[in-house]
N, C-alpha and C positions, 0 to 999 in steps of 0.2 A: 423742725418740727418732723418729727420721723410721718412717712403717709400714713392714713386711717386704714385699718385694714377692711378689706371688703367682706360684707356679712353675705354669706353663700347656706338660705335654707336648706337646700340642695344634701347639704354634709350631715343634717340632724336626722336623729329617728324619727321613730312616729312621735312617742313619747316624749323625747326630746320639743319636738315643736310645738306639739300641746302645750308644754310646762313653760315655754317662749311663750306662748299668746298669750297663755294665763295672768300674765308675769307682767304681761304689756297688756292688756286687759286692764288688770289693776291699777293703774294708773291715770286711767280713761275711764271713771267711775265716777257717778257724781251721789250726791247725797238720798237720794229717793230711790237707789236700787238700780239704776240702768248708767248702761256705755254711753257717753259724749254721743253725737250727733258726727259720725263720719267715722267714728273709730272700726267699723266693722272696714270699711274701705282700706283705711290704715293700712289693716291687719293680713288684707287679702293681699296687698299691693305688695308688705314686706316679706310675706312669710311663704307669699306663691300658690294661695289659695283661695277659695271662691268667697265671697260676700257671706253666702248660705250657709258655707260651712264656717268662717269665722264667726256669726250669729250663733250655728248649735253649738260649740265649743261654750259660749259665754252662756247658754241656758244649761247645759249641762253642768257648769260647774261654776255655776254662778254666786254657789252658797259659799264655795271654797274662796272665790275670789274677795266676797265681799266681806267675808271676815274669818280670815285666815289664822285667827287664834282659838276657834270652834269648832271648824271643819279641817279637815286635810285634801288636798289634793290624790286623788284614784285614777291613774289611768291603766291600770290592769283590768284587762277583758274578763270577765265571770270563767271560773272554771267550769272545764268541759262546753264553753257555747263553741259555737261555728263551725263548720265544716272541715274536716282532714283538708289539708291542701296536695294535692296530688301531684303540681307541675310546681316543682319551686322557682323563681326567677331567672336564678342562673341556668339550672336547666334550658326554658325558655328561650331565651336569649343564644344560647351557644348553638339550639337547631336555630333558631332564627341567621345565624352567623353562614351555616353553611348550606340554605338554598339561594338557587342561583337567583340572581338580580331579579329578571323578570318575572321571577314567583313570589318575588318579596314587596307586586305593587296592588296587594286589593290582602284581606283577611281570609279572605275567600278560599284564594288559590295557597296561600299560609297552611290554612287549614288544613287543605288537600294532602297539601308536600309533608308537612310534620306528625299529622296527627291529633293535633291539639286545639280544642275547642274553641270557635271562636270567640265567644265571651273569657276565657282563660286567656287567650291571645290580646284581646281587647285590655283587658284588668292590667295585665303585667304591662305592656308596651303603652299605653297609656301612662304606668306610673313613670314610666323611663322613658318619655317625651318621643316613641320611636315609633306612633303611629303613622298608617303606611297614608293616613292622608290629612289634612286637615280640616280645620274648619271651613263651612260650605262656601264662603264670601270665598276665602282662599281658594280652593275647587274651579270656582268661576271666573278667578281670574288666571289660572292656569300654573298656578306654583305649589304643586305636590309635596310631599315630606314625605322621602324615601327612609324606607324602614331601615334600619340598620346602617344611614347614609354613613358614618362615621368608618363602618367596617368595608367600604364599597371597594376600596382598592386592595383591602386584604384575601377576598373574596375574586380570582379570576374567572370571568365568565365564558366559556370556550365558544366562540361565534362559530356560526353555522358553516360547513366546508366549503359553499358558495359564496357565503359573503364578503368574503377578505378583509380587508378596511371598513367596510361599511355598515361592520356591527354595532362599530362604536355609534352613530347618530341614530339607529334602530332605539339602542339602551336608553337613550337619552330623549324617546318617545320623537323622535324629530322624522322628517324627514332626511335622506341622505342618498347620494349618488357616486360616483366613483367611475372615469373614466381612465383606461388602459390598454394597452396596444404592446404590438412586439411581433418577429418575425420567428420564424421556423428554420432551422440548418437546412441545407441544403447547398448542392453546388452548382455554379455558376460557370454556365458554358462562355467566353469570351468571343463576343460578336465582332466580326469583322468590316459591320459598316460603323462608321464613325461621325455619329451625329454633335454638332458642335454644341457646347455645352449653353451657346448663350439662348439656341432653341429650347433648352427643356426649361419646364416653371421651376420656379426658388420659392422657398420659406420669405428672403428677404429682400426683396423684389424692389430696388430704387428706382424711384419715378421723378422728374422733375416737372413742376407745372409755371406758367408764367401766369401771373392773373394781375391786373390794374387796379389802381387805389380807388376808392369810389368815393365820386362826388359830396359826399357826406362830410370829408377829410378837407375842410375847407385851410388848416394851419399846417405845418412842414411836424410830421410825427416826432415825440418825442424817445420812440421804440416801445412805449408801452401801448401802443393804442392796438387795438384788434379789427379784424373784418372778415364775414363768413366766406366759403365757398365752396361748392357743391363738388365731388370728385365722385364718378360714379354711383349718383343716386342719393350719396350720405355727405351732411354737411362739415366741414373741418370750419375751424377758430385757428389763423392764422393773425402774429402780429406782422404788423405795420414797419418795415425798416427804418432806421431815424434819417430825419430830413426827408422827407417824401411826403407826398402832396395828392390832391386828386388829379388824376389821368396820369399818373406815374407808373411806370407797371414793375415787376421784380417780380425775384423767381423761389423756388421755397422746395426742397425736397420732402417725400413722404416714402416710408418706407410697410409695403403689404405683401401680404402671401398671394401667390399664381394657383392657388390651389385648384381657382375656377376652369384654369387652363387642362386639369387632369383629363383622360376618358374613362369613363365607367359604366362596366356593362356587367350580365349577367352571361353575355354570350364569349364564345371562348376568338373573338373577332372583332375589328373594326370595319365598319363595310368601306371598301375603296383604301383600308390602311393595310400594311405589311408588321411584323414582328420582325424586329433584327436585336432584339436581347430579352431575354427575362430575367426576374431575380428571384430568389425563394419567397415559400410563400406568407405575408402580412396577416396578422390578426388583430383585431380590436375585439372590446369589451366594455360595454355601459351595464353597471348592475347600481340599481335603483330599487331601496328599501322602504317600508313606509310601514304607519300600523292601521290596518285597518278602518276606512271613514266612509261614508256615502259618497261624501265628495270625489274622492277619490278612485272608489270603484268606477264612479260614473263617467270621469273622466282618461278613467285608463285606454279608452280605445285610439282618443290622439293621443298620450303620453306617449304610446309604443310608437306610433310615428314620428314622433319626435327623439325619441330612443334610439332611433333607428337611423335618423340622420344623424345625430350626436355617434354612429359608431362608424357609419360612412364617412364622416367628417376628420377624424382619427383615422381612419384609412390614408385618404388624400394625404396627411402631413406626411405619413411616412413613405407615401411612393414619392412624395416629392424629394425627402430627406434622402431614398436610394437612386437619386438621378433616373428616375422615368417619368413619363407624360400617360400613362394609361394604367389601369386595375381591369383584367379583365378575368372573367369565370367568378364574378364576386357571388358570396352567397351569406344569407342572412338565417339566423336561427335566433326564435324568441321563447326563454324557459321561465317561467314560474313556481313556487313553493308559497305554502305556509306553514306555520310553525308556530310556537310559543301558545299561552292559553287561549284554548277555545279556536287556536290559527287566527287569531286578530294581526301578526306580524307575518307580511305582507313582502316578497322578494321576486323582484323583475331583472331579468338578465338577458341584453340583448348583445347577440357576439355577430360579428362578421370575416369572411376569409377573400383572400384575392391573391392573385398574382401581378404583382409590380412589373410591367412590361415599358418598351422602348417600342414607338410605333413611327410610320414615316409614311408617307403617299406613296401609291405605289404605283409602277410604270405608267399604267394606263389611265392613271387620276391624274399624272405629270401631265402625261403628251394631251387629254382633255383642259387642262386647263392653261396646257400654252395655245391649245387652237383657237381655244376663246378668249385668249390674249393677242391671238394674232401677232406673237414676237417669239422670238428663238428662245428656249428653256434649256439650261445644261442641265444633265442630269448626273 
């Protein structure tokens, strides 16, 4: 059997829909001149109208539905009735499509940008199922229905010049944070002092640890039993090798970053240290954008400190990648911006700069350390 065709009431004109509803109601009437119980609900569900709208059609065309041989269905409006339509649906929808997405979040901003009254926008957009908001319970559930959502990909929204990739998160009414970094071009003067590579921090430092199987493992492990151990204040979980039980020892290797060994300072030197090589200036940037809320504004004081810490962490990674152990002359800058309707879109950019260097203890510091150790020290 061929598949049944799916009925779509949205393809019908207003007159065709009313005629179909009257025909449907004619089969749901009784002998006392009333429609059967639940008929209005069936009409509302099938034709996409409200129950009160179905009842209104029944009251208006009741005689023609009950006695089609005496009365004729007439869906035409009275000649000369109604106000002349200033805006057609096509014109309104075309104007809405050409408005940037941030200004399509409410009828008020749409009206300001298009010059179309809010009541006209509401009528036409509701008729086409493109209101910028849904029912109140859906708004409470944070499920906005955007205006002309099917054309969102067709209308490119130019991001703010300082936003970069973070504009995507703002358009979705979400918080967004981007961390980037790089280096500036410059000449590197070769150093005559050779610092062993093993003395410089690494991003992939491998360290071997030795642990003892706890007493709770009474039987030999099958390779799937795990145990916890604390390394540098952080808990780690490792698998006990097969065949081992309590009081047995084994070793395992972990890879970690040594950015914590990098000297950082806004000064241009480190006390008791000597600069033997410098690299081109490096920079990092943390972009954080959000829509204005009271909670965000109250927490921005602490948030700036966290953003500054993240900018420094990106600097430290680049210092290690440049095979250095210090970043001197560091500077930080915080920039804020407000844009969008009513200035509700907030943007915070934290930037950091510094010069990666290789520093070694000075001769005086080495001599002091050697004197304290009371043993010869080779310089």
